C-alpha positions in Angstrom: 0.0 0.0 0.0 1.4 3.4 -0.9 1.4 6.3 1.5 0.2 9.8 0.6 3.0 12.3 1.0 2.3 16.0 0.9 5.1 18.5 1.1 4.4 22.0 2.4 5.7 24.8 0.2 9.0 26.4 1.1 8.7 29.5 3.3 10.2 31.8 0.6 8.5 30.2 -2.4 6.2 32.5 -4.5 2.5 31.6 -4.4 0.6 30.8 -7.6 -1.7 33.4 -8.8 -5.3 32.2 -8.8 -6.9 35.4 -10.1 -6.9 36.4 -13.8 -5.5 39.7 -14.8 -8.1 42.2 -16.1 -6.8 41.9 -19.7 -7.3 38.2 -19.7 -11.0 38.7 -19.4 -11.2 41.8 -21.6 -9.4 40.5 -24.7 -12.0 37.9 -25.7 -14.8 40.4 -25.2 -13.0 43.0 -27.3 -12.3 40.5 -30.0 -15.9 39.3 -30.1 -17.2 42.8 -30.3 -14.7 43.7 -33.1 -15.7 40.6 -35.2 -19.4 41.3 -34.6 -19.0 44.8 -35.9 -17.2 43.6 -38.9 -19.9 41.1 -39.8 -22.8 43.5 -39.1 -21.2 46.7 -40.4 -20.8 45.5 -44.1 -24.3 45.3 -45.6 -23.0 45.9 -49.2 -20.8 42.7 -49.1 -22.0 39.9 -51.3 -21.1 36.3 -51.9 -20.3 37.0 -55.6 -17.4 39.1 -54.7 -16.1 36.4 -52.4 -16.1 33.9 -55.2 -14.2 36.2 -57.5 -11.6 36.7 -54.8 -11.3 33.0 -54.2 -11.0 31.9 -57.8 -7.5 33.1 -58.4 -6.3 31.5 -55.2 -7.9 28.2 -56.2 -6.3 28.4 -59.7 -2.8 29.0 -58.1 -3.3 26.0 -55.7 -4.4 23.8 -58.6 -1.4 24.8 -60.6 0.9 24.1 -57.7 -0.6 20.7 -57.2 -0.4 19.9 -60.9 3.3 20.9 -61.0 4.1 18.9 -57.9 2.5 15.8 -59.4 5.0 15.7 -62.3 
C-alpha cells in the first residue's frame, strides 16, 4: 500500500496566482465585439465578390498541385 506524502511549500516560495488579470477577461470580449461589428457593419458585401476573390487562389493552388505531381 502506498502512503500519501504532501510536502508543504518552502517559506520563501512565491505563491501561484489564482486570479486572472483584467486583460485576460477583456481581450476575448473586445475580440468578439470587433468581429461582430465587422460582420454586421458591411451590408454591401455579397457572396459573388467572395467567389471572384477566391477563384485566383484556387487556380494557383491547382497549378501548384499539378506541377508537384509531375
